[in-house]
C-alpha positions as CSV (number, residue, x, y, z in Angstrom):
1,M,36.5,53.0,29.4
2,L,38.5,50.4,31.1
3,R,42.2,50.8,31.5
4,P,44.8,48.1,31.0
5,F,45.4,47.5,34.7
6,N,41.6,47.5,35.6
7,L,41.3,45.0,32.7
8,Q,44.0,42.8,34.2
9,G,42.2,42.8,37.6
10,I,39.0,41.6,36.0
11,E,40.7,39.0,34.0
12,S,42.3,37.6,37.1
13,K,39.0,37.6,39.0
14,T,37.2,36.0,35.9
15,K,39.9,33.4,35.8
16,K,39.4,32.4,39.6
17,H,35.6,32.2,39.1
18,L,36.2,30.1,36.0
19,S,38.5,27.7,37.9
20,W,35.9,27.4,40.6
21,F,33.2,26.7,38.2
22,Y,35.0,24.1,36.3
23,G,36.0,22.6,39.5
24,F,32.3,22.4,40.5
25,L,31.4,20.9,36.9
26,E,34.0,18.5,36.5
27,P,32.6,15.7,38.9
28,V,29.1,16.4,37.6
29,I,30.2,15.8,33.9
30,E,32.3,12.7,34.7
């Protein structure tokens, strides 16, 4: 099972990946 601090670490990494992903998609969508 994941502990809260591990979950926070994964969440921050996911947010970084999502921000990069949206930064890549934005010019493609427009």
